[in-house]
C-alpha positions in Angstrom: -4.9 18.1 -2.8 -2.9 17.4 0.3 -3.7 13.9 2.2 -2.8 13.8 5.9 -3.4 10.8 8.1 -3.8 10.7 11.4 -2.4 6.9 12.4 -3.9 5.9 16.7 -5.0 3.0 18.2 -8.3 3.0 17.6 -9.4 6.4 16.8 -11.8 7.3 19.3 -10.3 10.9 20.3 -8.3 10.8 17.3 -11.3 11.3 15.3 -12.1 14.6 17.4 -8.7 15.5 16.8 -9.6 15.0 13.0 -12.6 16.9 13.2 -11.2 19.7 14.3 -8.1 19.8 12.0 -11.0 20.0 9.2 -12.7 22.6 11.0 -9.8 24.9 10.7 -8.2 23.7 7.5 -11.8 24.6 5.6 -11.4 27.9 7.7 -8.4 28.7 6.4 -9.5 27.9 2.9 -7.0 25.0 2.9 -7.7 22.4 0.4 -6.4 19.3 2.6 -8.5 15.7 3.3 -7.8 14.8 6.3 -8.6 11.2 7.9 -7.7 8.9 10.7 -7.1 5.2 10.9 -6.4 2.6 13.6 -2.7 1.6 12.6 -3.6 -1.6 10.8 -5.9 0.6 8.3 -3.3 3.1 8.4 -0.9 0.6 6.6 -3.6 0.5 4.0 -3.7 3.8 3.0 0.2 5.5 3.9 0.8 5.2 0.7 -1.6 8.2 -0.9 -0.6 10.4 2.4 1.5 13.1 2.1 1.3 14.1 5.7 1.2 11.1 8.3 1.1 12.0 11.9 1.1 9.2 14.8 -0.9 9.4 17.9 1.2 9.1 20.9 0.4 5.9 22.0 1.2 4.4 18.7 5.0 5.9 18.9 6.5 2.4 18.5 5.4 1.9 15.3 6.7 4.9 13.3 9.5 2.2 12.1 6.9 -0.2 11.2 5.2 2.8 9.0 8.4 4.4 8.0 9.3 1.0 6.1 5.5 0.4 4.7 6.6 4.0 3.1 10.2 3.2 2.0 9.1 -0.1 0.4 5.6 1.1 -1.6 7.6 4.3 -2.6 10.3 2.3 -4.5 
C-alpha cells in the first residue's frame, strides 16, 4: 500500500480533494491510503508518506518538510 499525504493550511478544501482522490483510487483499484493534515500535523506524519503533496497556500513550507524528511530518513 502506498501512503499519500497532503499538507495544507487548515484542511477544509483539502479534505474535499482527498475524498475525490480516494474515490478515483477506489475506481481504479489502487491500494492507497490518502490523508490530509494541516502543516503542524503533517510534520508528525511525514515519515510515513510515500508521496507528499503540498497545498499552494503552504508552498513556503516545502523546505521545512524536505528537511524533516531528510532528518527522519538518516
